[in-house]
C-alpha positions as CSV (number, residue, x, y, z in Angstrom):
1,M,0.0,0.0,0.0
2,H,1.3,3.5,-0.9
3,Y,0.1,7.1,-0.4
4,L,0.1,9.5,-3.3
5,V,-0.6,13.2,-3.6
6,V,-0.9,15.3,-6.7
7,S,-1.0,19.0,-5.8
8,F,-1.7,22.2,-7.8
9,S,-1.5,25.3,-5.7
10,Y,-0.8,29.1,-5.8
11,K,2.9,28.0,-5.8
12,N,2.9,26.2,-9.1
13,S,-0.3,27.2,-11.0
14,T,-1.9,30.5,-12.0
15,L,-5.4,31.4,-11.0
16,A,-6.6,30.7,-14.5
17,V,-5.2,27.1,-14.3
18,R,-6.7,26.6,-10.8
19,E,-10.0,27.7,-12.1
20,K,-10.0,25.0,-14.8
21,L,-8.9,22.4,-12.3
22,A,-11.4,23.3,-9.5
23,F,-14.0,20.9,-8.4
24,V,-16.6,23.5,-7.6
25,D,-19.3,21.3,-6.0
26,E,-19.8,18.1,-4.2
27,P,-21.3,16.1,-7.1
28,A,-18.2,16.9,-9.2
29,R,-15.9,15.7,-6.4
30,L,-17.9,12.6,-5.8
31,T,-17.9,11.7,-9.5
32,A,-14.2,12.2,-9.8
33,M,-13.4,10.1,-6.6
34,G,-15.7,7.4,-7.8
35,E,-13.9,7.2,-11.1
36,L,-10.5,7.1,-9.4
37,N,-11.6,4.3,-7.0
38,S,-12.9,2.2,-9.9
39,S,-9.3,1.9,-11.0
40,A,-7.4,-1.4,-10.2
41,H,-4.6,0.7,-8.8
42,I,-6.5,3.1,-6.4
43,S,-8.4,2.0,-3.4
44,E,-9.2,5.2,-1.6
45,S,-9.3,8.9,-2.6
46,M,-10.0,12.4,-1.3
47,I,-10.2,15.7,-3.2
48,L,-9.4,19.1,-1.7
49,S,-10.5,22.0,-3.8
50,T,-10.1,25.6,-2.5
51,C,-9.3,29.0,-3.8
52,N,-5.6,28.3,-3.4
53,R,-5.2,24.6,-4.2
54,V,-6.6,21.6,-5.9
55,E,-5.2,18.3,-4.5
56,I,-6.0,14.7,-4.8
57,F,-4.9,12.4,-2.0
58,C,-5.1,8.6,-2.5
59,S,-4.1,5.2,-1.3
60,C,-2.9,3.0,-4.1
61,N,-1.0,-0.2,-4.8
62,D,1.2,1.2,-7.6
63,T,2.2,4.8,-7.5
64,D,3.2,5.1,-11.2
65,E,0.0,3.6,-12.5
66,A,-2.1,5.6,-10.0
67,K,-0.3,8.8,-11.2
68,E,-1.4,8.1,-14.7
69,E,-5.0,7.6,-13.6
70,L,-4.9,10.9,-11.7
71,F,-3.6,12.9,-14.7
72,L,-6.0,11.2,-17.1
73,L,-8.9,12.3,-14.9
74,L,-7.5,15.9,-14.4
75,T,-6.9,16.2,-18.2
76,K,-10.4,15.3,-18.9
77,H,-11.8,17.4,-16.1
78,S,-9.8,20.6,-16.9
79,G,-9.4,20.5,-20.6
80,L,-5.7,21.2,-20.1
81,S,-3.1,19.0,-21.7
82,H,-1.4,16.1,-19.9
83,T,2.0,17.7,-20.6
84,E,1.1,21.0,-19.0
85,L,-0.5,19.4,-15.9
86,Y,2.5,17.1,-15.4
87,S,4.9,20.0,-15.7
88,R,3.1,22.1,-13.1
89,A,2.1,19.5,-10.5
90,D,3.9,18.8,-7.3
91,I,3.8,15.0,-6.8
92,F,4.5,13.3,-3.5
93,D,4.4,9.7,-2.6
94,D,4.6,7.7,0.7
95,E,6.6,9.7,3.3
96,G,6.6,12.8,1.1
97,A,2.8,12.6,0.7
98,I,2.3,12.3,4.4
99,H,4.7,15.2,5.1
100,H,2.8,17.3,2.6
101,L,-0.6,16.4,4.0
102,F,0.6,17.3,7.6
103,S,2.1,20.6,6.4
104,V,-1.2,21.5,4.6
105,A,-3.2,20.6,7.7
106,S,-0.9,22.7,9.8
107,S,-1.4,25.7,7.4
108,L,2.4,25.8,6.7
109,D,1.8,25.4,2.9
110,S,-0.9,28.0,2.8
111,M,-0.6,31.4,1.0
112,V,-1.3,33.0,4.4
113,V,0.9,30.9,6.8
114,G,-1.0,30.2,9.9
115,E,-4.5,30.7,8.5
116,T,-7.2,28.8,10.2
117,Q,-9.5,28.0,7.4
118,I,-7.6,25.1,5.8
119,A,-8.1,22.6,8.7
120,G,-11.9,23.0,8.3
121,Q,-11.6,22.6,4.5
122,L,-9.6,19.4,4.9
123,K,-12.1,18.0,7.4
124,D,-14.9,18.7,5.0
125,A,-13.0,17.0,2.2
126,H,-12.4,13.9,4.3
127,K,-16.0,13.8,5.6
128,L,-17.4,13.9,2.0
129,S,-15.1,11.1,0.9
130,Q,-15.6,9.0,4.0
131,D,-19.4,9.4,4.2
132,N,-19.7,8.2,0.6
133,G,-17.5,5.2,1.0
134,L,-14.6,6.6,-1.1
135,S,-12.0,6.6,1.6
136,A,-11.7,4.2,4.6
137,Q,-9.0,3.0,6.9
138,K,-5.9,4.1,5.1
139,I,-6.8,7.7,4.5
140,S,-8.6,8.0,7.8
141,R,-5.4,6.9,9.6
142,A,-3.4,9.6,7.8
143,M,-6.1,12.3,8.4
144,G,-6.3,11.4,12.1
145,Y,-2.5,12.0,12.5
146,A,-2.7,15.1,10.3
147,F,-5.1,16.8,12.7
148,K,-3.1,15.7,15.7
149,C,-0.1,17.3,14.1
150,A,-1.9,20.5,13.3
151,A,-3.2,20.8,16.8
152,E,0.3,20.5,18.2
153,V,1.6,23.1,15.8
154,R,-1.1,25.5,16.9
155,N,-0.5,24.8,20.6
156,A,3.3,24.7,20.6
157,T,4.0,27.7,18.4
158,N,2.6,31.2,17.9
159,I,2.0,30.7,14.2
160,S,-1.8,31.0,14.6
161,S,-1.7,33.4,17.5
162,K,-3.2,36.1,15.3
163,P,-5.6,34.1,13.1
164,V,-5.5,35.2,9.5
165,S,-7.0,34.2,6.2
166,I,-7.4,35.3,2.7
167,A,-10.5,37.2,3.9
168,S,-8.6,39.0,6.6
169,V,-5.8,39.9,4.1
170,A,-8.4,41.3,1.8
171,V,-9.8,43.5,4.5
172,A,-6.2,44.6,5.4
173,K,-5.7,45.6,1.8
174,V,-8.8,47.7,1.9
175,K,-7.5,49.6,5.0
176,E,-4.2,50.0,3.2
177,S,-5.9,51.5,0.2
178,V,-8.7,53.5,1.8
179,G,-7.5,54.3,5.3
180,D,-10.3,54.5,7.8
181,V,-13.2,52.2,6.7
182,N,-15.5,53.1,9.5
183,G,-18.9,54.0,8.0
184,K,-18.1,52.6,4.6
185,K,-20.7,50.4,2.8
186,A,-19.7,46.8,1.9
187,L,-21.5,44.0,0.0
188,V,-20.4,40.5,0.8
189,I,-21.7,37.8,-1.6
190,G,-21.6,34.1,-0.6
191,S,-22.4,32.0,2.5
192,G,-19.2,30.0,3.1
193,E,-16.6,30.3,5.8
194,M,-14.7,32.9,3.7
195,S,-17.8,35.2,3.6
196,V,-18.5,34.8,7.3
197,I,-14.9,35.7,8.2
198,T,-15.0,38.7,5.9
199,C,-18.3,39.9,7.5
200,K,-16.8,39.6,11.0
201,H,-13.6,41.5,10.0
202,L,-15.6,44.3,8.3
203,S,-18.1,44.6,11.1
204,A,-15.3,44.9,13.7
205,Q,-13.9,47.8,11.7
206,G,-17.3,49.7,11.8
207,V,-18.2,48.9,8.2
208,D,-21.9,48.9,7.2
209,V,-22.1,45.3,5.8
210,T,-24.8,43.8,3.6
211,V,-24.9,40.0,3.0
212,M,-26.2,38.4,-0.2
213,N,-26.6,34.8,-1.3
214,R,-28.7,32.8,-3.7
215,T,-30.3,31.1,-0.7
216,F,-31.8,33.9,1.3
217,E,-32.0,32.0,4.5
218,K,-28.2,31.4,4.6
219,A,-27.6,35.1,4.1
220,E,-30.0,35.8,7.0
221,E,-28.0,33.4,9.2
222,I,-24.7,35.2,8.5
223,A,-26.3,38.6,8.9
224,R,-27.6,37.7,12.3
225,E,-24.2,36.3,13.4
226,C,-22.2,39.3,12.1
227,N,-24.7,42.1,12.8
228,A,-25.2,42.9,9.1
229,R,-28.0,43.6,6.8
230,V,-29.3,41.1,4.2
231,R,-30.5,41.6,0.7
232,S,-32.1,39.4,-2.0
233,F,-29.8,38.0,-4.6
234,D,-32.3,39.2,-7.2
235,E,-31.1,42.7,-6.5
236,L,-27.5,41.9,-7.3
237,E,-27.3,44.2,-10.3
238,Y,-28.4,47.2,-8.2
239,A,-26.4,46.3,-5.1
240,I,-23.0,46.1,-6.8
241,N,-23.4,49.7,-7.9
242,E,-24.4,51.0,-4.4
243,N,-21.5,49.9,-2.3
244,E,-18.0,51.1,-2.0
245,L,-16.6,47.7,-1.1
246,L,-17.5,44.4,-2.6
247,F,-16.3,40.9,-1.6
248,T,-17.3,37.7,-3.4
249,A,-16.6,34.1,-2.5
250,T,-19.3,31.9,-4.1
251,G,-19.2,28.4,-5.5
252,S,-20.6,29.5,-8.9
253,I,-19.1,27.8,-11.9
254,T,-19.5,30.9,-14.1
255,P,-19.0,34.6,-13.2
256,I,-21.9,36.3,-11.4
257,I,-20.8,39.9,-12.2
258,T,-20.0,41.0,-15.7
259,D,-19.5,44.4,-17.5
260,E,-23.2,44.5,-18.5
261,M,-24.2,44.8,-14.9
262,I,-21.9,47.6,-13.9
263,K,-22.9,51.3,-13.9
264,P,-20.8,54.4,-13.4
265,C,-20.6,55.7,-9.8
266,S,-19.5,58.9,-8.1
267,F,-17.4,57.1,-5.5
268,D,-14.3,54.9,-5.6
269,R,-14.9,51.2,-5.5
270,F,-12.7,48.4,-4.2
271,W,-13.7,44.8,-5.2
272,F,-12.2,41.6,-4.0
273,D,-12.9,38.3,-5.8
274,M,-11.9,35.5,-3.5
275,A,-13.6,32.7,-5.5
276,V,-12.1,30.0,-7.7
277,P,-13.4,30.0,-10.4
278,R,-13.7,33.8,-10.4
279,D,-17.0,35.5,-9.6
280,I,-16.2,38.7,-11.4
281,E,-15.4,39.1,-15.1
282,C,-15.1,42.7,-16.2
283,D,-12.7,45.4,-17.4
284,P,-12.1,47.4,-14.1
285,G,-10.3,50.1,-16.0
286,I,-13.5,51.2,-17.7
287,W,-15.3,51.6,-14.4
288,S,-12.5,53.0,-12.2
289,I,-12.8,49.9,-10.0
290,R,-9.8,48.6,-8.0
291,L,-10.3,44.8,-8.6
292,F,-8.2,42.3,-6.6
293,Y,-8.2,38.5,-7.2
294,V,-6.8,35.9,-4.9
295,D,-3.3,36.0,-6.4
296,D,-3.2,39.8,-6.1
297,L,-2.9,39.5,-2.3
298,K,0.6,38.0,-2.4
299,E,2.4,41.2,-1.2
300,I,0.6,41.1,2.1
301,V,1.1,37.4,2.2
302,S,4.8,37.7,1.7
303,E,5.0,40.0,4.8
304,N,3.0,37.4,6.7
305,I,5.5,34.7,5.7
306,A,8.5,36.8,6.8
307,L,6.9,37.6,10.2
308,R,6.2,33.9,10.8
309,E,9.4,32.4,9.4
310,D,10.9,31.4,12.8
311,E,7.6,29.9,14.0
312,A,7.4,28.0,10.7
313,K,10.8,26.4,11.3
314,L,9.7,25.1,14.7
315,S,6.5,23.9,13.1
316,Y,8.3,21.9,10.5
317,V,10.2,20.1,13.3
318,I,6.9,19.1,14.7
319,V,5.6,17.9,11.3
320,R,8.7,15.8,10.8
321,R,8.3,14.2,14.2
322,H,4.6,13.4,13.5
323,V,5.5,11.9,10.1
324,S,8.1,9.6,11.7
325,G,5.6,8.7,14.4
326,F,2.9,7.9,11.8
327,F,5.0,5.5,9.9
328,E,6.3,3.8,13.1
329,W,2.6,3.4,14.1
330,L,1.7,1.9,10.7
331,K,4.6,-0.5,11.0
332,T,3.3,-1.6,14.3
333,L,-0.2,-2.2,12.9
334,S,1.3,-4.4,10.2
335,V,3.7,-6.4,12.4
336,E,1.6,-6.9,15.5
337,P,-1.0,-9.2,13.8
338,L,1.8,-11.4,12.6
339,I,3.3,-11.6,16.1
340,K,-0.2,-12.5,17.4
341,N,-0.6,-15.2,14.8
342,M,2.8,-16.6,15.7
343,Y,1.9,-16.8,19.4
344,L,-1.6,-18.2,18.7
345,R,0.0,-21.0,16.7
346,A,2.5,-21.6,19.4
347,S,-0.3,-21.9,21.9
348,D,-2.2,-24.4,19.7
349,A,1.0,-26.4,19.4
350,A,1.6,-26.4,23.2
351,N,-2.0,-27.6,23.8
352,Q,-1.8,-30.3,21.2
353,E,1.5,-31.6,22.6
354,S,0.4,-31.5,26.2
355,T,-2.8,-33.3,25.3
356,R,-0.8,-36.0,23.4
357,V,1.6,-36.5,26.4
358,I,-1.3,-36.8,28.9
359,E,-3.4,-39.1,26.6
360,N,-0.4,-41.5,26.1
361,G,0.1,-41.7,29.9
362,F,3.7,-40.2,29.8
363,I,2.7,-37.7,32.6
364,P,-0.2,-38.1,35.2
365,K,-3.3,-36.2,34.3
366,E,-3.2,-34.1,37.5
367,Y,-0.1,-32.4,36.0
368,E,-1.9,-31.4,32.8
369,Q,-2.4,-27.7,33.6
370,A,1.2,-27.3,34.7
371,L,2.4,-29.1,31.6
372,Q,0.5,-26.9,29.3
373,K,1.8,-23.8,31.1
374,A,5.4,-25.0,31.0
375,T,5.2,-26.0,27.3
376,L,3.6,-22.7,26.3
377,Q,6.2,-20.7,28.4
378,A,9.0,-22.5,26.6
379,L,7.6,-21.6,23.2
380,K,7.1,-18.0,24.3
381,R,10.7,-17.8,25.6
382,F,11.9,-19.1,22.2
383,L,9.8,-16.8,20.2
384,H,10.4,-13.6,22.3
385,P,13.6,-12.4,20.7
386,F,12.1,-12.9,17.2
387,A,9.1,-10.9,18.1
388,E,11.3,-8.1,19.5
389,R,13.4,-8.0,16.3
390,M,10.2,-7.8,14.3
391,R,8.9,-4.8,16.4
392,D,12.2,-3.0,16.3
393,G,12.8,-2.9,12.6
394,S,13.3,0.7,11.6
395,D,13.7,0.5,7.9
396,P,10.1,0.5,6.3
397,M,11.4,-1.4,3.2
398,R,12.9,-4.1,5.4
399,V,9.7,-4.3,7.5
400,D,7.6,-4.8,4.3
401,T,9.9,-7.6,3.2
402,L,9.7,-9.2,6.7
403,I,5.9,-9.0,6.7
404,E,5.7,-10.6,3.3
405,S,8.1,-13.4,4.3
406,M,6.4,-14.1,7.6
407,S,3.0,-14.1,6.0
408,F,4.2,-16.6,3.4
409,L,5.8,-18.9,6.1
410,M,2.6,-18.8,8.2
411,N,0.5,-19.1,5.0
412,Q,-1.4,-16.0,6.0
413,E,-3.2,-14.2,3.2
414,E,-3.2,-10.4,3.0
415,G,-6.9,-10.2,3.6
416,D,-6.8,-12.5,6.7
417,E,-8.8,-11.3,9.6
418,L,-5.7,-11.3,11.7
419,S,-4.1,-8.7,9.4
420,Q,-7.0,-6.3,9.9
421,N,-6.6,-5.7,13.6
422,S,-3.8,-4.8,15.9
423,C,-3.5,-7.0,19.0
424,T,-2.0,-7.4,22.5
425,Y,-1.9,-11.2,22.7
426,Y,1.7,-11.2,23.9
427,P,2.6,-7.9,25.7
428,K,5.8,-6.1,24.7
429,G,8.7,-6.6,27.0
430,K,7.7,-10.0,28.5
C-alpha cells in the first residue's frame, strides 16, 4: 500500500489554471473520486479544492499507475493537456505525501501561513469522501494523524496566535488603500466560511455590511451572526453599484458579475474576488474599479510569511516528528497481527503436545495444567527475541519484506482477519 498526492496550488499554478482544475461542487468531487476508485490501482481517494489549491490524495498499490490515472482524470476534467498538468504538478508519494498532508493541515503550505481555514476545509473534504465510502481505513489513519499534528503546531507555536485568512488579508488591503473604513458600505456575496470571516472583520472595523446569497435563509444566518444587513440575490445588479466595497466568495461555476451589470458611480470602488473559479469578469479600468483577485494579495502574504518564518521552522520540526511517528505506528499495525498469529499457533502447538503426552500416559493427568503452562512458556521464551526484532525494525522497506516473508511462512493471506486488527496477545517486554 502506498500514499500519493498530486498538488496544484498558488505555488505552481496560476489562478486561470486553478479555475479550470477546480471541483466547484460536491457532485463533481464525488464523481471524480468514484472514477478514481474504480481503477485497479487506487483503493481510496480524497479531493481538496479551495481558492488556493486543488489536490488529490489517494491510497494505491502502484504509484506510477495511480499517477497516470490521476492525470488522465485531471486532463479530462480541466481541458488542459497532460503535458502542462504534469509540468506544473507537485507529486508526493509515501513519506513525502504524508509530510505534505501534515504541512497543509498545519497551514504551513498556505498562501497565508498560519491561516485557520484550511483545517476545516480538509475535514470537510475527508468527511465527504468517507461518508460516501470513497475513503476508509488508510486515508482515515493519515487524516487522524494530520489533525493531531496541526493541533500540536497551533499549541506549541505562535504561528496562529493572530488568526489570518485570505479574507482578513483582503480587509487589510482595503484599509491600506482607503485608510479609515468606519462607515463605509460593503457588500459580501456568498455563504461559506470565507464570507463569514469577511463579514466579521468588516463589522469589527465599523463597516456597514450587507450580505447576499442565492439562498436567502443562509444570508440571513450570516447577517444575524455578524450584525449585518441582508439583501435578496435578485437585486445583485443594483447592489454592486451602491456599495464602495465588494467581496465575493461563491461556488458559482460561471461569473456572477459582468461588465453589462456595472454602472458608473461617483465614488471609488474596491472589489475583492476571493472565489475560484472567479466570480467577477469585467474590465475594471473602464469603471475605475480597483479589482483584486486571490493571487493579487501576495504582497501582504509575503509580509505574513516573513513575520512567521521562525515559527514555521519550529512547526516543521513538529511535522517531521509526526510523520516519523505515523510510519512507526503503521509499521506496528502491520507487524503486531503477525506476532499475534505466531503466538496463537505456538499456543495451539503447546496444547496439542500437552494433550498427546497426557493421553499417552507419559505424565499423570493431574499435571496437565502445569504441563500446558510450561510448554507454552518454553515456546514463548523461544519466540520472544524474534518478536522483539520484528517490532524494532526501523527500515520501512525491510519491514515490508519481513511481513511478506512471515505471511508466506505462516500461510497468512493479505486479507486474513488477523491482518485487519492490531493485537495485544503477547505484551511487549515480556
